[in-house]
N, C-alpha and C positions, 0 to 999 in steps of 0.2 A: 492413404488417399482420402479425400473428402467425399462423403456420401452425396450423390446427386439426388434430385427429387425422384427420378425414376428408379434409382437403386434403392432408395428408402421405401418406395411403394412396393417394390419387389420383395424386399426383406420383410415388410409388414405382412404381405400376403402369405409368405412361407411360415411366418410366425403364427398367423391365424390358422393355417392348415395343421400346424403342430399342436393345436388345441389351446393356443393362448398361453403357452408356457415357454420358458427359456431354459432349455436343457443344455447339457454339455456339448451335444452334437451341433446345436444351432449357434454356439458362441463364435464359431469360426466363419459364419456366413459373412461374406464381403470383407472379412478381416478388418472391420471398421467399427467395432463396438464402442470405442472411445468417441468416435464421431457421432454415433447414435446417441450416446448419453449427452454429448454436447448439444446435439440438435433438440434433445428433449427439453433442454433448458430454454431453448429459443423457439419452441414450436409455435409461439404466438405469431412468428413472422410468416407462417404459412397463411396465404390468403384464404379467406372464407369461401371465395368463389371456387377454388380448385383444391381445397383440402380433401384428402382421401380418408374415408372413415376408418380403414384399417390402420393407416398411419396415426391417426388421432388416438385410436384405441391402444396401439403399441406404445406411443409416447406417454400416454397416461399410465399405462402399466409399468413402464420403466421408472417413471418418477416416483411411484409408490412402492418400488421394490427395495428402497434403501433400508427399510426397517427389517426386512426379511420375515416372511410369514409362513411357517410350516415346513414340513420335511421335504416336500417335493419342489420347493421353490428356491432359486438362488437369490440371495440378497445382492443388491447393487455392489456393495463392497467386495463380496466374494467373487462376483463376475469379473470385476476389474482386477482383483488380485490374481485370478487364474488366467486372464487373457492378456492383460497389459501391465507389466511391472511398473510402468511409470505412473500408475494411478493408485498406488498403495497409499494408505493413510500414514505410513511410516516414511519419514523423509530421511534420506541418506546423502549427506554432502561429502563428496570425496574428490580426489584429484587423480590425474593420470599416474602420478608417481606414488600414490598411496592407495592401497587396496582395502582400507578399513571400511567395513559395512556394518550397519546396525543389525542386530538379530531381529528377524521378523517374528512377531508373536504368532502362535498357532491359529489357523483359521478355524472358525466354527464349522463343525462337520455339517454336511448337507443333510444328514439324517438326525440332527439334534432335535430333541423334543421341542414342541412349540412352547411349553412352559419354561424350559431352560433358556430359550432364546429371549423370551419376554423378560425374564428376570435379569438377564445380562443387559438388555436395553435400559431397564430401570436403573440398574447400578451405574451404568455409564452416564446417565443423565444427572445423577445425584452429585457427582464430583467432576469439575472441569478436568479434562485430560489433555495435557499439552502434547502436540505431535512430537514424536521423537526425532531429533536431528543429530547426525554425526557428520563432522566436516573436517576437511584438511585443505591446506593451501594449494592452489593450482597456479602455475606460472602462465603468463600470457602466451597464447598460441603463436602470435607473430608480432613483430614490432612495426609500428607505423613510422615511416620516414617523414621528416619534416617537409619534404617536397611533395607529398601527396595532397590531393585536394581536400578541403575541409569546408563545412558549411556552419556558420554561426549566425546568431540573431543580430549581432552588432556589426553593421556594414562599415562603421567608421575605422575599424582596424584594417591595416593593410593585409593583403592576401597572404603574405609571408608570415606575418604575425599570427594569423588565424591557423595556418598550418602548424606552426611550432606549438601553439597553445593546445591544439588537439593531440599532437604527438606526445606532449608531456603528460596529458591526462591518461591516455590509453596505454602508454608504456610503463607507467608506474602503478600497476593495479594488481591487487591480489584477488583471487576468484574463489568463491565457494559455490560449487555446482551440485544440485540435487541429482542423485542417481536414480531415485524413485520418489514418487509423491511430489507434492508441491507443483502440480501441473496447473498452470493458469487457466487452461480451458475447462478444468473440472473442479478444482479445489477452492477457487476463490468465489466468494458470495456475490454474484452479479445478479441484478434483477432480470426478469425474463425479457424486459424491453431493451436491456443492454445499456441503459444510460447511466446508471449509478450503482452503488453498492446497496446491500440490504441494511435496514435500520439496525439490526443486530445480526451479525454474520455468524455468531455462535449461538447455541441454545440460550434462550432468555434466562433460564434458571442458572446457567453458568455465568452469564453476565452479571446477574445480581450477586452471586457468590463472590466473584472476582472483585467487584466494586466494594463490597463490604470488607473483604480480606485486605484490599489495598490500603484501607485506612489504618491497618496495623502492619508495621514493617516486618513482624515475625510471621503473621498468618499467611501473607501472600506467597511466601516461599513454599508453602505446602503444595502449591500447584505448579511450581517452577522447578521441580527437582530434576527434570531432564532438559532444562534449558541449555542451549549452547551459546557460549560467550564469544563475541567477536570484538576483542580489544582493539584500540587504535594503535597501529604499529608504525605510524609515519608514512603509510602508503594509502592510496585510494583502494576502495574495496567494492566489489560487485558481488551480488548474489543472483544466481541463475536458477530457473525452475528445471523440472525434469526434461523439458524439451529445449534446454539451453536458452531460454528467453531471459533477457536481463530484466529483473523486476525490482532490484534495490541497488542503489549506488551511494556510497559514502565517500566524500572527496578527501583528497590529501589536503592538509592545511599548508598552503603556500605562504611565503612571507607577506604577500599582499593581503591574504585572508586573515593572517594573524594580526596585522596592523589594523585591518578593518574591525576585527573583534575588539581590539583594545580601545578603539574610538567609539564603538557602537553603544556601549553602556551609557555614557554621558549623553549621547545624542538621543537615545531612547528615553532616558529620564526627562530630558528637556521637552521632548515631544509629548510625553504623557502629561506633563505639567501644563503644557499649552493647550491641549485638547479638552473638549468638554467630556467629563468622565462618564462612563456608563453608569446607569442607575444600579442601586443595590439589588433590585429584583432581577436585572439582566445578569449581573455577576452570579447571583445565587442560582440562576437557571442554566449556567454554563456547565455542561456535562464534563468538560475537560478539566475543571478545577475552579477555585475561587480567586484566581489571580486577575489582574487588570488585563483586559483584552479589547480589541476593536476589530471590526471588519470593514475595510475600505474597498471601494470599487462598485461594480454594477452586477446585477443579477436579474433573473426574471421569476424568482420564487414568489408564488401567489400573486403574480402580476400578469396582465395580458401582453404588455410590452416591456422590454428591458429598461431598467432605471437604476440610478445610483441608490445605494443603501441610505437609510435615514441618517445613520451616524456620519457617513461620508458627506452628505449635504450640509450637515451642521458644522463640519470641520474642514470644508473644502479649501479655504485659503491656507490653513496650516499644513494640510497634506501637500498642497502645491509647493509651498515654501520648502518643506523638508525633502522634496524629491527634485529640487533644482540640480542641474549638473554640478558635479564635484562634491555634492553633499554626501554624507555617509550612506544614507538610505538608498540613494540613486546608484552609488558604486556597488552596493550589495545586489541591487536589482539587476545590474548588468551581468554580474557573475552568475546569478541564478538562471537567467535566460540563456547565457552561453552554454551552461552545463546541459540544459535540456536539448538544445540544438545539436550538441556534439554527441550526446549519449542516446537520445531518443528522437531520431530524425523524423519518424512518421508522426510522433506526437506533436513535435514542433510544427510540422506542416499542417496538422489538424487545427492547432491553435491559430496559425496564421490564416487559414481558410475562414475560421469563425470571425476573426478580426476584420478580414476583408468584407465579409457579408454584412457585419454590423455597421461598418463604415459606409457601405453603399446604401443599405436599406433603413438604418436607424440613426445615421449621422453621429455615431459614437464609436470610440475605439478604446481598447484596454490601456489603462494608465501605467501598468506595471510590466512593460515589455509585451509579452504575449499572454500575460496572466490578467484576468479580469478582477481578481480579488487578492488582497494583501491583509495579513493579520499580524499585529504585534501582540505578543504575550509578555507581560512585564510584571515585576514585583509590585505589590500594593501594600499600603499601610496594614500591618498585621499579617501580611503574606509575603515573606521575604524572598521567595524563589518560585519559579514556574516549575511545577511538578505535576504532570498530567495524570488524571484518573483514567481507568480503562474506558475506552470509547472507540468508535469508528466514525469517520467523517463521511457518512453514507451519501450525503447530498452532492459531494464532489463527483466530477466526471469519472466514470469507470474506465479502466484500461487507458488511463492517463497517469501523470505523476504530479504530485505537489513537491515543493522544495522547502526544506526546513533549514534555517540558519540559527546556530546557537551562539549566544554571547554571554559575557560575564567573566568573572575571575573566581574559580572555585575548584575544589578537589575532584576533577572529573574522573579520576581513577575509581572513585567510589560513589560519586553522586550522579543521580539522574541519567542512568543508562536507559535505553529504549527497548522495551520488549515488543516484538512483533509476533503475535501469537501464532498465526497460521504457519509462519515459517519456522517457528520453534527457536528463534534466535534472540539474543540480547546484545545490543550494539552500544559501545562506548561512544559518546558524542562530546568531544572536547569543544571548548569555545573556539570559534573560527571555522568549524566544519560545516559543510553543506550536505544534506541528505535528500536524495530523490527516491520516492516510492509512491505507489498508488494507495494513498491513505484511505480512500473510500472502500477498499477491499480487505484491509488488514485491521484486526482488533489490536490496539496498541496502547501502551502506558509506560510511565517512568517508574524505575525502581532504583534503590540504592544498593550497592554491591559490597559484600564483605567476603572474606575467606573463612572457611570453616574446616575443621579436621574431618577427613574421610567423606567430604561432600555432604555432611549433615546439614539439616535446615538451620540457617543462621539465627542465633539468639545473642543477647548481650553478653552471655556467659562464655560462648564458644567461638566468638568472632575475633578476627585480627584484621588490621587495616591492610589495604592493597597498595597504598602510596609507597613509592620507592625513591631512590636518590635522584632519579631523572625528573621527578615532579616536585617542585619546591614552591612554597608559599611566598608570593611577593611581599616585600616589606610593608607596603601600604595597605595590605589586606589583613584584617585581624584573624587570629587563629580560629575564633568562633565562627566568623563568616566563611572562612575557607573550608572548614570541616563540615559546616551545615549546608554548604552550597548556596548561601545567601547571595542574592544579586543575579542569579541565573535567569536568563530570559531567552526567548526564541522569536523568530519571525517565520511566517509561512506564506508562500505564494501558492495560490490554488485557483482552479476553475470549477465553478459549479455547473452541474449538468444542464440546468435549465437554459443557459445561454446557447448551448450546442443543440438542444432540442429545437430551438428556433432556427439556428443557422443551417442545420443539416437536413431539416424537413422542408424548409422554405415557408413554414407557417408560424404564426406567432405562438400558437400553443399546439400541443399534441391533439387536443380535442378537435381543433380546426382541421388538422391533417387527417384525422380519422373520418370526419364528416365528409371529406372529399374522396374517401375510399382508400387512403394510404394506411399502412400499418402503424406508422409513427414510431417504429422501432429502429434502434441502431443496428448496423451490420456487424454483429459480433464475429461472424466467420471471417470477414475481411480483416477486422482488427486483430485477430489472433493468428492470421496467416503468416507466411514466411516473411513478408515485408510489412508486417503489421505494427501495431503500436508498441509492443514489447519486442525489441530486436533480438534475433537469434544470434548468439555469439559463437 
């Protein structure tokens, strides 16, 4: 159950009576510790006028317990592992037909000396530790008949066409469900205000180490020894968290998507040539890599009212031309919006509400379906492929999804797989595939994949290629380009949080909302509820 304000106050009072400690006996109070931890991350939502001092003290205590201090205190990780198996740091993906579970490492004893606990924390900070994930395929729980109702963004399609389209997507899907850990309400790095992700969702020292290691194909694998690979098997793929929320979706490549990918490369190259290029300093400052990129659309970042990006204003006629009906970019735009509407209905509704508000109050609307922003990542002179460095798109709207489309002709069995750190998975992304996930909440980057004996860390000496007879190089692509992944690019549809801060508070800025006595925060509880942004499957 979800803790109410009165229940939380009651819990806090009993905690105070117990001397301000969290003993094993108090863990079962209200049977809602997970909710308590969740509320501790959003305690800023409690109004200053009626905040209870005991609640404030309790929430402050909980948020500082994660590091574990001394023999008489439970650390946050220990509390969660003893009271709620879904909150473990170890992620176990399994199916109803397979009972494989990862072995849980021993918990630190409650009586461990303070010095030993401190040494363990220092060791953990020195080296990035990937969450352990074991998974197996799960069949769809039920089939969707083509006669069932469906909602999509594109009203031009007939009702029957929309029904069949939804049925095809949902019926041909493999599922990887976390049996513990990877709980979106606990494990994903959301700001306390609920609008966006954290600038660095993992420890900053880890981020620096991973970025440095990523520059060497050998060194990065030191930290990915427990990564779980999700190859593309010709089916759509979804990943669920421990509460069966859909958090990641990789599409099946339909014939239409394959045809789109085949045309996209030439169209993207022509677009890049026609547009005003980003400056060298802008490219150098791109944390995602040194490839060509652009950000089209509107935002309210560092502005009092929403406005188009500077790059969009400079290239507006070209953008309009390339998004005309029947052009390649516009066709991809339609598919991206359809997938969000089918798979994430609440998110699509939230996007639409923002668009309606902006249309009424600011006389503007999103140019990319329900997305305010669109980014093309393309090869550049001297940079022959898009290969992203470790990063998180923290300014994007939290508890929403971005859509990624991959194009090019390259050996996708080995090149440019996507690591999603917090989920502990590595996804194959062939050209023509669409990927939906909350990029503001996951640390992610590309890696090249090779096979090694006995699971050893790959080097040039012990590696063998993954490509097989089902993946062949087209005659018009050189072997060098094919094996190096040259020509790979991607497109991203996304929404930045600043637009929704305006539409959902009704004020231009959060500062204005707070001056009028409002919290200026997003309702995370509602977004993570049964009918929230991440649908329960």
